[in-house]
C-alpha positions in Angstrom: 0.0 0.0 0.0 1.3 3.4 -0.8 2.0 5.8 1.9 0.5 8.7 0.1 -2.6 10.8 0.5 -4.7 11.0 -2.7 -6.4 14.3 -2.0 -3.0 16.0 -1.2 -1.7 14.6 -4.5 -4.5 16.0 -6.4 -4.1 19.4 -4.8 -0.3 19.5 -5.6 -1.1 18.4 -9.2 -3.6 21.2 -9.4 -0.9 23.7 -8.3 1.4 22.3 -10.9 -1.3 22.9 -13.5 -2.0 26.5 -12.5 1.9 27.1 -12.6 1.9 25.8 -16.3 -1.3 27.4 -17.2 -1.8 30.7 -15.4 -5.0 32.8 -15.7 -7.1 29.6 -16.3 -10.7 29.2 -15.1 -12.4 26.6 -12.9 -13.8 24.5 -15.8 -10.5 24.2 -17.7 -8.6 23.5 -14.5 -11.1 20.7 -13.6 -10.7 19.2 -17.0 -6.8 19.4 -16.9 -6.7 18.0 -13.5 -9.3 15.3 -14.3 -11.4 16.4 -11.3 -15.1 17.2 -11.2 -15.8 20.7 -11.0 -17.1 20.6 -7.4 -13.9 18.9 -6.0 -11.7 21.2 -8.0 -13.5 24.2 -6.6 -13.2 23.0 -3.1 -9.5 22.3 -3.5 -9.1 25.8 -5.1 -10.9 27.5 -2.2 -8.7 25.7 0.4 -5.5 26.6 -1.5 -6.7 30.3 -1.8 -7.4 30.5 1.8 -3.7 29.6 2.6 -2.5 32.0 -0.2 -1.2 29.4 -2.6 -3.4 30.5 -5.4 -5.4 33.8 -6.1 -8.9 34.1 -7.9 -8.7 37.0 -10.1 -11.5 39.5 -11.1 -12.2 37.4 -14.1 -12.6 34.4 -11.9 -9.3 32.8 -13.3 -6.6 31.5 -11.0 -2.8 32.2 -10.7 -0.3 31.2 -8.1 -0.4 33.0 -4.9 2.4 34.9 -2.8 2.9 32.1 -0.2 4.6 30.2 -3.0 7.1 33.0 -3.6 7.9 32.8 0.2 8.3 29.0 0.1 10.5 29.4 -3.0 12.8 31.8 -1.5 13.1 29.7 1.6 13.8 26.6 -0.4 16.5 28.5 -2.3 18.1 29.6 1.0 18.2 26.0 1.9 19.9 25.1 -1.2 23.5 26.3 -0.4 25.0 25.1 -3.8 22.4 27.1 -5.8 23.2 30.2 -4.0 26.8 29.7 -4.7 26.2 28.8 -8.3 23.9 31.9 -8.9 26.7 34.3 -7.6 29.3 32.5 -9.8 27.2 32.4 -13.0 25.3 35.6 -12.9 28.3 37.6 -14.7 27.7 35.5 -17.7 24.4 37.1 -18.4 26.0 40.4 -19.3 29.0 38.8 -20.9 26.9 36.7 -23.5 23.3 38.1 -23.2 21.9 34.6 -23.8 19.5 32.6 -21.7 21.1 30.5 -19.0 19.5 27.7 -17.1 20.2 25.3 -14.2 18.5 21.9 -14.2 18.4 19.0 -11.7 17.3 15.4 -12.1 14.3 14.0 -10.2 13.9 10.3 -10.9 13.5 10.1 -14.6 12.7 13.7 -15.2 14.8 16.9 -15.4 13.5 20.1 -13.6 14.6 23.7 -14.3 15.3 25.4 -10.9 17.1 28.7 -12.1 17.3 30.8 -15.1 18.5 34.1 -16.4 17.0 35.6 -19.6 18.6 37.3 -22.5 17.4 40.9 -23.3 17.4 40.2 -27.0 14.1 40.2 -28.7 14.7 36.7 -30.3 15.3 34.3 -27.6 14.6 30.7 -26.5 11.7 30.5 -24.0 12.4 28.7 -20.7 10.4 28.7 -17.5 11.4 27.7 -14.0 9.6 24.5 -13.0 9.7 23.2 -16.5 10.1 19.4 -16.7 11.4 17.3 -19.4 12.2 13.5 -19.7 15.7 12.6 -18.6 17.9 12.4 -21.8 15.9 15.0 -23.7 18.1 17.9 -25.1 21.7 18.9 -24.0 20.7 19.3 -20.2 18.8 16.0 -20.2 21.7 14.1 -21.8 24.2 15.6 -19.3 22.0 14.6 -16.3 21.7 11.1 -17.8 25.3 10.6 -18.3 26.2 11.5 -14.8 23.2 9.8 -13.2 23.7 6.7 -10.9 24.0 3.4 -12.8 20.6 2.2 -11.6 18.9 5.3 -12.9 20.6 4.8 -16.4 19.6 1.2 -16.6 16.0 2.0 -15.6 15.8 4.8 -18.2 17.5 2.8 -21.0 15.0 -0.2 -20.3 12.2 1.9 -21.8 14.0 2.5 -25.2 14.4 0.4 -28.3 17.9 -1.3 -29.0 18.6 1.4 -31.6 17.8 4.1 -29.1 20.0 2.5 -26.4 22.9 2.3 -28.7 22.7 6.0 -29.6 22.2 7.0 -25.9 25.1 4.9 -24.8 27.3 6.5 -27.3 26.2 9.9 -26.1 26.9 9.0 -22.5 30.5 7.7 -23.3 31.1 10.9 -25.4 29.8 13.2 -22.5 31.9 11.3 -19.8 35.0 11.7 -22.0 34.7 15.4 -22.9 32.7 16.6 -19.9 30.1 18.7 -21.9 27.4 18.4 -24.7 26.4 20.8 -27.6 23.0 20.1 -29.3 21.9 21.9 -32.5 18.1 21.7 -33.2 18.0 18.4 -31.2 15.2 19.3 -29.0 13.8 22.4 -30.6 14.5 23.4 -34.3 16.6 26.3 -34.7 18.1 26.2 -31.1 21.6 25.5 -30.0 22.3 24.5 -26.4 25.6 24.0 -24.6 25.4 22.0 -21.4 27.8 20.7 -18.8 27.7 19.3 -15.3 27.9 21.2 -11.7 29.8 19.2 -9.3 29.5 19.1 -5.4 32.7 19.0 -3.2 32.8 15.2 -3.8 32.8 15.6 -7.7 29.4 14.3 -7.9 27.0 15.8 -10.5 24.3 17.8 -8.6 22.9 19.9 -11.5 23.4 20.8 -15.2 24.2 24.4 -16.4 23.2 25.3 -19.9 23.2 28.2 -22.3 20.7 28.1 -25.1 20.3 30.6 -28.1 19.2 30.7 -31.7 21.4 28.8 -33.9 22.0 31.8 -36.0 23.8 33.6 -33.1 26.0 30.6 -32.4 28.9 30.2 -34.9 31.4 27.6 -34.0 33.9 30.2 -32.7 31.2 31.6 -30.3 30.3 28.1 -29.1 33.8 27.4 -28.2 34.3 30.8 -26.4 31.1 30.3 -24.4 32.1 26.6 -23.6 35.4 27.8 -22.2 33.6 30.2 -20.0 31.0 27.6 -18.8 33.9 25.3 -17.9 35.5 28.0 -16.0 32.4 28.9 -14.0 31.7 25.2 -13.4 35.1 24.7 -12.0 34.7 27.8 -9.7 31.4 26.5 -8.3 33.2 23.2 -7.5 36.1 25.1 -5.6 33.5 27.2 -3.8 31.6 24.1 -2.6 34.7 22.7 -1.1 36.4 20.9 -4.0 40.0 21.0 -4.7 41.3 23.0 -7.7 42.4 20.5 -10.2 
């Protein structure tokens, strides 16, 4: 028997849906959450009472300020993320391209931090966004440095051809320490990704930069990659690792 509470799971799922679909009304939220309208409404009222959601004047819902408070508290508890943010932030002005940090949760990857380019043409990316492990440059980095049981579980869902390709990527990433994708996950997008390590030299997250391919000639890719490697090493040192 699972040690979970179904109603709590449903409420958390409802919060996730609102996060991904802000300014959505009751009927659509009930449909997306696969709840009847009465149950969805009671849950929304409860969440609103505790400031986790807000009902707006047009009767649609958005996330409430209590989640901002919890988010800041969670960030303060993530010592490594605070350190990484301080080290990585200068790259925003240096390259003016989107930067992201993603972590692995089971067989998914989740974006937990981002900085956005000021350029009109940019790659859309949201905190909280989830993807399957192995998807895109960040997904492949986090797959390559995942524990062996996680890798085996993930690969067990793939065809023999897919397994062969993914194993080749894993070997390549382990050897070179980074991954560059061009149009792999989203057409017209280039992404450069590499691991962030804790003091034990274990991968705790993935740092990536993404931009339209037309702004990423090979010379610029190499320039960005070098800087990403430098800040990754700086994060490692500040977290207590020894300078190689």
